[in-house]
C-alpha positions in Angstrom: 169.2 137.4 42.9 169.1 135.6 39.6 170.5 132.0 39.5 173.6 131.2 37.4 171.5 129.7 34.6 169.5 132.8 34.1 172.6 134.9 34.1 174.2 132.7 31.5 170.9 132.8 29.5 171.0 136.6 29.6 174.6 136.7 28.4 173.8 134.4 25.6 171.0 136.6 24.3 173.2 139.6 24.4 175.7 138.0 22.0 173.5 136.3 19.5 173.0 136.9 15.8 170.1 134.9 14.3 170.7 133.7 10.8 168.1 132.4 8.3 168.8 132.2 4.6 171.8 134.4 4.8 170.0 137.2 6.5 171.5 138.2 9.8 169.7 140.0 12.6 171.5 141.0 15.8 169.6 140.7 19.0 170.7 142.1 22.4 167.8 141.2 24.7 165.2 138.5 25.3 162.5 140.9 24.1 164.3 141.4 20.8 164.8 137.7 20.3 161.1 136.9 21.1 160.0 139.7 18.7 162.2 138.3 16.0 160.8 134.8 16.4 157.2 136.2 16.3 157.9 138.2 13.1 159.6 135.2 11.5 156.7 132.9 12.4 154.2 135.4 11.0 156.2 135.7 7.8 156.0 131.9 7.4 152.2 132.2 8.0 152.5 129.7 11.0 150.3 129.9 14.0 151.7 129.9 17.5 150.2 126.4 18.0 151.9 125.1 14.9 155.3 126.3 16.0 154.7 125.1 19.6 153.8 121.6 18.3 156.9 121.5 16.1 159.1 122.6 19.0 157.4 120.5 21.6 156.5 123.4 23.8 153.1 124.7 24.9 151.5 127.6 23.1 151.4 129.5 26.4 155.1 129.1 26.7 155.6 130.4 23.1 153.4 133.4 23.8 155.5 134.3 26.8 158.7 133.9 24.8 157.5 136.0 21.9 156.6 138.7 24.4 160.1 138.8 25.8 159.8 136.9 29.1 163.3 137.0 30.5 163.3 133.6 32.2 162.8 131.3 29.3 165.1 128.2 29.3 167.7 128.3 26.5 167.0 124.6 25.6 163.4 125.5 24.7 164.5 128.6 22.8 166.8 126.4 20.6 163.8 124.1 20.0 161.7 127.0 18.8 164.6 128.3 16.6 165.1 124.9 15.1 161.3 124.6 14.4 161.6 127.9 12.4 164.8 126.9 10.7 166.7 129.7 12.4 170.4 129.4 13.5 172.2 131.2 16.3 175.7 132.5 15.6 177.5 134.0 18.6 180.2 136.6 18.1 182.2 138.9 20.3 180.2 142.2 20.6 183.5 144.2 20.7 184.4 143.0 17.2 
């Protein structure tokens, strides 16, 4: 049975839209969010180690996140998004 934090984390991922330079991408799963982060990192020509250093996470953690590991802590996710200058906008999915 998942703990309350992982349930909240999952709900957050399902309602996120990631914004960078006025481009909005909707994400519905941890896997989609990780893939979006990987694609954005690659577009910026940054290595996993460079982003990990900027976000104060390990490269191994970043690899797991980019591959959609479902148990990543939200606080670290926000650190990575900030390192890539990405912003999270949450909206009602019924709208």
